[in-house]
C-alpha positions, 0 to 999 in steps of 0.5 A: 670409923668408916667401913673398910674393905680389904684391898685385893692384892695381885697374885704373887708371881713364882718367877724370881729370876731376871726379867726376860720379857722384852719390849716390842719395837712397836711398843718402844716407838709408841712410848717414844712418841708419847714422850715426844707428844707430852714434851711438845704439849708442855712446851706449847703450854709454856710458850702460850703462857709467855705470849699471853703475858706479852700481849697483856703487857703490850696492851697495858703499855699501849693503854698507858700511852693512850692515857698520856696522849689524852692528858697531854691533848687536854693540857694543851687545850686548856693552855691554849684557852688560857692564852686566848683569854688574855 
């Protein structure tokens, strides 16, 4: 079994009454700004993922269209050669 160290506990408080410490206006604003930045970062991440998927899907669709065009052109060329041979 690994050596275990005892966990240091924070000193207990003798205060048992209601919390009297209030947050300052600056701390409230800091917390609000922090929540806003986190929310914006999360939303930007979601939108980036959506755009990345959309770009990938569009590239795949265009690639599929290009493949179809090449196949149609090749088929038309072979058909034209077949008609000229007759």
